[in-house]
C-alpha positions, 0 to 999 in steps of 0.5 A: 518505469511505473511501479504497481502497488496494491493498498489493502484496507476496508471501507470505513477504515480511517487509517486506510483513508490516511494511507490512500491520501498519502499515496495519492499525493505521492503518485502525483509526483512519482511513477506509481500505479495504486490499486485498492483492494478490500482485505476482507474480499481478497484474504477472507481467512487471513485474520493476521493480515486483516488486523494489519491494515492498511498495508501496501504490497508489490507484485512480488508480495513484499509488504509495507505496513502502516504507519509509513510516511512519504519518506519511508514510502519513497525508500521502499519504492526505490528499493523495489525499483533497484535492479 
């Protein structure tokens, strides 16, 4: 079963680039699909979220905020996948 995640960030955000790199490496070995979204386009009025980038969101709206490492990411995804 593939887990769909959205990574929110903005162009030119170095932390967003670090998170995207970590996710790309993780996705090479795990069944996840990563969508990228510009927080300024998707949530233009949500200043609190704009200050919190990068973060991941699953389809249910649960979020994982940066900083996270591969271990934290794996645990968060596993928790989402548990029936």
